[in-house]
C-alpha positions in Angstrom: -17.9 10.1 -20.8 -18.8 6.3 -21.8 -16.4 3.7 -23.7 -16.9 0.2 -24.3 -14.5 -1.1 -22.1 -10.7 -2.6 -23.1 -9.0 -5.7 -20.7 -8.1 -4.5 -17.8 -5.0 -5.7 -16.0 -3.5 -5.0 -12.7 0.2 -4.1 -12.4 0.9 -7.5 -11.1 -0.9 -9.5 -13.5 -2.8 -11.4 -11.0 -6.0 -10.1 -12.1 -8.0 -8.7 -15.1 -11.2 -8.0 -16.7 -12.8 -7.2 -19.4 -15.9 -4.3 -18.3 -19.1 -4.3 -19.7 -18.4 -0.1 -20.2 -15.8 2.5 -18.6 -16.9 5.6 -17.9 -14.7 9.2 -16.9 -16.3 11.4 -15.0 -14.8 14.9 -14.4 -17.3 15.9 -11.7 -19.0 14.8 -8.8 -22.1 15.0 -10.8 -21.0 12.8 -12.9 -20.3 10.0 -10.8 -23.3 10.4 -9.3 -25.3 9.7 -12.6 -22.9 7.3 -13.6 -24.0 5.4 -10.1 -28.0 6.2 -11.1 -27.1 4.9 -14.0 -25.6 1.5 -13.3 -28.4 0.7 -10.8 -31.0 1.1 -13.0 -29.3 -0.7 -15.4 -28.6 -3.8 -12.7 -24.9 -3.3 -13.0 -22.2 -3.0 -10.3 -20.2 0.0 -10.5 -16.8 0.3 -8.9 -13.6 2.9 -9.4 -10.5 1.7 -10.6 -7.1 3.4 -9.5 -3.7 2.8 -10.9 -4.1 -1.1 -10.5 -1.0 -1.4 -7.5 -3.4 -3.9 -5.5 -2.5 -7.8 -6.4 -5.9 -8.7 -4.8 -9.0 -8.5 -6.9 -9.8 -5.0 -4.5 -10.8 -3.2 -7.8 -11.8 -5.2 -10.3 -14.8 -3.9 -12.0 -17.0 -6.3 -14.3 -19.7 -4.1 -14.8 -19.0 -0.2 -14.5 -15.8 0.5 -15.1 -14.8 4.0 -13.3 -12.0 6.0 -14.6 -11.3 8.5 -12.0 -7.7 10.7 -13.5 -10.0 13.6 -14.7 -11.0 13.7 -10.9 -7.8 14.8 -10.0 -5.3 17.9 -8.2 -6.0 20.2 -5.5 -9.4 21.5 -4.6 -8.7 23.3 -1.5 -6.1 24.3 0.4 -5.9 26.1 4.2 -1.9 26.5 4.7 -3.4 27.9 8.4 -4.1 24.3 9.4 -2.4 22.1 6.4 -5.1 20.7 4.9 -5.3 20.1 1.5 -8.0 18.4 -0.1 -7.7 16.3 -3.2 -9.4 15.0 -6.0 -9.7 11.2 -5.2 -8.1 10.7 -8.8 -4.5 12.3 -8.0 -1.6 10.0 -8.0 0.9 10.2 -5.0 3.7 11.3 -7.2 2.0 14.2 -8.5 1.7 15.2 -4.5 5.2 16.7 -4.5 4.8 19.5 -7.2 1.0 20.0 -6.2 2.3 20.8 -2.5 4.7 22.3 -3.2 3.1 25.9 -2.9 2.2 25.8 0.3 5.2 24.2 2.1 3.3 21.2 2.6 4.1 17.3 2.8 2.8 14.4 3.6 3.9 12.7 7.0 4.8 9.8 5.7 4.8 7.2 2.7 5.1 3.7 1.0 8.1 3.3 -1.5 5.5 3.1 -3.9 4.1 6.5 -5.8 2.3 5.0 -8.5 -0.8 4.5 -6.5 -3.7 6.9 -6.3 -4.8 8.8 -3.0 -7.9 7.2 -3.3 -6.9 3.7 -3.5 -3.8 4.2 -1.3 -5.9 5.3 2.0 -8.9 2.7 1.0 -6.3 -0.9 0.5 -4.1 1.0 4.0 -1.3 1.6 2.3 1.6 2.7 4.7 5.1 3.6 5.3 7.3 2.7 8.0 7.8 4.8 10.7 6.7 3.9 14.7 5.7 7.1 15.0 3.1 7.3 12.0 0.2 5.6 11.1 -0.5 4.4 7.0 -1.8 7.1 4.6 -5.5 6.4 6.1 -5.2 8.1 9.2 -3.5 11.3 7.5 -7.2 11.9 6.7 -9.5 13.8 8.1 -12.4 14.3 5.7 -13.9 13.0 2.2 -16.9 13.1 -0.1 -18.3 9.8 -0.9 -20.7 8.9 -3.1 -22.8 6.1 -2.2 -24.8 3.2 -3.6 -28.1 5.4 -4.0 -25.8 8.3 -5.6 -26.3 10.7 -3.1 -23.3 12.7 -2.1 -22.3 12.4 1.3 -20.0 14.6 3.0 -17.8 12.8 6.0 -15.5 15.0 8.6 -15.0 15.7 11.8 -17.9 18.0 12.0 -20.3 15.9 9.5 -21.4 12.3 9.7 -17.6 11.8 11.9 -18.9 8.5 13.0 -18.4 7.4 9.4 -14.6 8.5 9.3 -13.0 5.5 11.1 -15.1 3.1 8.4 -14.5 5.5 4.9 -11.0 6.8 5.8 -10.0 3.2 4.9 -13.2 2.0 3.1 -12.2 -0.8 0.9 -13.9 0.5 -2.4 -17.2 -1.2 -0.4 -18.6 1.8 1.3 -19.2 4.2 -2.3 -16.7 6.5 -4.5 -14.3 8.6 -2.8 -14.4 11.7 -5.3 -12.9 14.1 -2.8 -10.1 13.2 -0.1 -9.1 15.6 2.5 -5.7 15.0 4.3 -3.9 16.8 7.3 -0.6 17.6 6.1 2.5 18.4 7.5 5.1 21.4 6.7 7.5 20.1 4.3 10.8 18.4 5.8 14.2 16.5 4.6 14.6 13.0 5.6 18.2 12.0 6.3 18.9 8.6 5.0 21.5 6.0 6.4 21.5 2.7 4.2 23.9 0.1 5.2 23.9 -4.0 5.3 24.0 -5.6 9.2 24.2 -9.0 10.3 20.7 -10.3 9.8 20.7 -12.3 13.5 21.6 -8.8 14.9 18.9 -6.6 13.4 16.0 -9.4 14.3 17.2 -9.6 17.8 17.6 -5.4 17.8 14.2 -4.9 16.1 12.4 -3.5 18.7 15.2 -1.1 20.0 16.1 -0.3 16.1 12.4 0.7 16.0 11.5 2.3 18.8 15.0 4.5 18.5 14.3 5.9 14.9 11.9 8.3 13.1 11.9 5.4 10.1 13.5 1.9 10.2 13.0 -0.9 8.0 14.9 -3.4 6.7 15.4 -6.0 3.9 16.6 -9.9 3.7 17.8 -11.8 0.6 16.9 -15.3 1.4 20.0 -17.4 1.4 22.1 -14.6 2.5 23.3 -14.0 5.6 23.2 -9.8 5.8 20.1 -7.5 5.6 20.1 -4.3 4.3 18.8 -1.4 7.0 17.2 1.8 5.9 16.9 4.6 8.8 15.0 7.7 8.0 15.7 10.4 10.4 13.5 13.9 10.0 14.8 17.0 9.8 13.0 21.1 9.2 12.7 21.9 5.5 15.1 23.7 5.3 18.0 21.5 6.6 21.1 21.3 4.3 20.4 18.7 1.4 22.9 16.2 0.5 21.2 14.5 -2.4 22.2 11.4 -4.1 24.0 12.0 -7.7 22.3 11.1 -11.1 24.4 8.4 -11.6 24.3 7.0 -8.4 21.0 7.1 -8.3 21.0 5.4 -11.8 23.2 2.7 -11.2 21.4 1.8 -7.5 17.9 1.8 -8.4 18.0 1.4 -12.4 20.7 -0.2 -13.0 21.5 -2.7 -10.4 17.4 -2.6 -8.4 16.0 -2.4 -11.9 17.7 -3.7 -15.1 20.2 -6.6 -13.9 17.5 -7.5 -11.2 14.9 -7.9 -13.9 17.5 -10.4 -15.8 18.4 -12.2 -13.0 15.1 -13.0 -12.2 14.1 -14.3 -15.7 16.7 -16.3 -15.2 16.0 -18.1 -12.0 12.3 -18.6 -13.4 14.0 -21.5 -16.0 17.2 -22.0 -13.7 16.7 -22.0 -9.4 19.7 -23.0 -8.7 21.1 -19.5 -9.8 19.4 -17.8 -7.3 21.5 -18.1 -4.2 24.6 -16.9 -5.7 23.3 -13.8 -6.8 21.5 -13.2 -3.5 24.7 -13.0 -2.2 26.4 -10.7 -4.7 23.4 -8.5 -4.0 24.1 -8.4 -0.2 28.1 -7.1 -1.5 27.0 -4.4 -4.1 23.8 -2.7 -2.2 23.8 -0.5 0.8 26.2 2.1 2.0 24.3 5.2 1.2 24.5 8.3 3.3 22.4 11.4 1.6 19.9 14.0 2.6 16.7 14.9 0.3 13.6 16.5 0.5 11.3 13.2 1.9 9.3 12.1 -1.3 12.7 11.8 -2.9 13.8 8.8 -0.1 10.9 7.7 1.1 10.1 6.2 -2.7 11.9 4.0 -5.1 11.4 3.1 -8.8 10.1 -0.6 -9.2 9.6 -1.5 -12.6 10.2 -5.6 -12.1 7.3 -6.7 -12.2 6.3 -9.2 -8.7 3.3 -10.3 -6.4 3.1 -9.6 -3.3 1.8 -11.1 -0.1 1.9 -8.4 3.6 1.0 -9.5 6.8 0.4 -7.1 10.0 1.6 -8.8 13.4 2.3 -7.5 16.8 5.4 -5.5 16.6 6.9 -7.5 19.5 5.9 -10.6 17.6 8.0 -9.4 14.5 11.6 -11.6 15.5 10.0 -14.9 15.8 8.1 -14.4 12.8 11.0 -13.7 10.7 12.7 -16.8 12.3 10.4 -18.8 11.1 9.7 -17.6 7.8 13.8 -17.9 7.4 13.5 -21.6 8.5 10.4 -22.7 6.4 12.5 -21.3 3.2 15.8 -23.6 4.8 13.5 -26.5 5.7 11.7 -26.5 2.3 14.7 -25.5 -0.1 13.2 -23.2 -2.0 14.8 -20.7 -4.2 13.5 -17.1 -3.3 15.0 -14.2 -5.4 13.0 -11.2 -4.1 13.5 -10.3 -0.5 11.4 -9.8 2.6 10.9 -6.7 3.6 9.9 -5.4 7.2 8.6 -2.8 8.2 6.4 -1.2 11.5 3.8 1.6 11.8 2.1 3.3 14.8 -1.8 2.2 16.3 -4.9 3.7 15.0 -8.2 3.5 15.3 -9.6 2.9 11.9 -11.6 0.1 11.9 -10.8 -2.3 9.1 -6.5 -1.1 9.5 -4.2 -3.8 9.7 -2.5 -1.5 12.2 -5.9 -0.8 14.4 -5.6 -1.2 18.1 -1.9 -2.5 17.8 1.3 -1.0 16.9 2.5 -3.3 14.4 4.6 -4.6 12.4 4.8 -5.6 8.5 6.5 -8.6 7.3 6.0 -8.6 3.0 7.3 -11.6 0.6 7.4 -11.6 -2.9 7.6 -13.8 -5.9 8.6 -12.9 -9.3 5.4 -12.3 -11.7 6.2 -15.4 -13.5 6.7 -17.6 -10.7 3.9 -19.1 -9.1 3.7 -17.9 -5.5 0.8 -20.5 -4.2 2.5 -23.2 -2.1 5.5 -20.1 -0.3 2.4 -17.6 0.4 0.4 -20.1 1.6 3.0 -21.7 4.2 3.7 -17.9 5.1 0.2 -17.0 5.8 0.0 -20.2 8.3 2.8 -18.6 10.0 1.4 -15.1 10.1 -2.0 -16.5 11.3 -0.5 -18.0 14.3 0.8 -14.5 15.4 -2.5 -13.4 15.0 -1.6 -11.5 11.4 -4.1 -9.4 9.2 -3.5 -9.4 5.7 -2.8 -5.9 3.6 -6.3 -5.6 1.9 -4.4 -5.4 -1.5 -2.1 -7.5 -1.1 -2.3 -11.4 -2.2 -3.7 -13.8 0.8 -6.6 -16.3 1.2 -8.7 -15.3 3.8 -12.4 -14.9 3.9 -14.9 -12.7 6.0 -15.7 -15.5 8.6 -11.4 -15.6 9.8 -10.9 -11.6 9.5 -13.9 -10.9 11.9 -11.9 -12.7 14.2 -9.3 -10.1 14.4 -11.2 -6.8 13.3 -13.1 -6.2 16.8 -14.9 -3.5 14.5 -15.5 -5.6 11.2 -19.5 -6.0 11.8 -19.3 -2.1 13.0 -18.0 -1.6 9.6 -20.8 -4.0 7.9 -23.2 -2.1 9.3 -21.9 1.2 7.3 -22.1 -0.9 4.4 -25.5 -1.8 4.9 -26.1 2.0 5.0 -24.1 3.3 1.7 -24.5 0.6 -0.3 -27.4 -1.8 0.5 -27.9 -3.2 -2.8 -23.8 -3.7 -2.8 -23.5 -1.9 -6.3 -19.8 -1.8 -4.9 -19.2 -5.2 -4.6 -17.4 -7.9 -6.8 -16.1 -11.1 -6.3 -12.8 -10.1 -4.0 -15.4 -8.1 -1.7 -17.9 -11.0 -1.2 -14.9 -13.1 -0.1 -13.4 -11.0 2.3 -16.8 -8.7 3.9 -19.4 -11.7 2.9 -22.5 -11.1 0.5 
């Protein structure tokens, strides 16, 4: 199906484009035809997911591929706990899709609106030092190259491409299927409570090493961190889920409704932000519950924001957070959004932010009606001092020359790009900046 393109905008309202046309393929063959047709017309072509990247990674001025129809379970092997999904499958659809097989993702982030192909291709991750990002769960894929060829990549077919294709930035081709290595469904016991910020920073390494999943949030202008510690339990363990009223009050009324109002007020009157942050410090935390993993990992986010996230060596996190805190105090900025700190295991995907090192993640945010440029640029300078790597789907200013310095296999990835997309059929301005022409 083909249609004239309407204006497309991403969730964070940082990018927009009016594609020349939009196509909605329902099969791999249809994707191949779309790529060949775009090439014949001299057009670039790109798939679009749910628009949850803050960068222009999915911007498609030429032909935009809406992959919604390529979704759902294509194949499942309970014995090996491997499931093949259509590339357009949304993460929030997975609990229902995987329940009949008793399987789950080994780890998740706190947002589940993304497509599985978009999440893996941009390096989406959760937290937990024993677990890699979502792309580490990919054991196979089918991808349409820039010449329209349908290529199968797995441990037995073209395995040399896996380290690139798992996390390919949309630069190598159009993913049509993704095969994941899953785990038996499990329960998470969640403990959320505030703790003194200095204590949390000083104890960072002990906390991430001793917990299955640990993260913390710090609201600037306060002295406390909100810690989240999740412990993995068997799938038949007793569950004590949050009540509907409790979840609504915490996650909707406070985290979304009230917070949206205060962010809007803070844009016009920044002086209210420190006082509000101290109230949030008093109102949040102190929750103890147990439920199936997606119910614990995921939080509903409806307040729009813009985000930059940097990956630094795990041991550098305390010093990096201290420097960001000192920066905010020195500049006198009023920051309404918290700083989020997580961790992930080292992996071997060439463009993974955790490639070759256990990694800490530090994310900063601004309300979407505020200009983040000065704040983000100053934090980015701090992170670069620690050898930081920016999240591919979140705002940053890096280019190919500077990124080559922090990715040992950067040129290996470019060689795969030359093979699979020699004419840069899948290119766009963002990819030209971060990968080169």
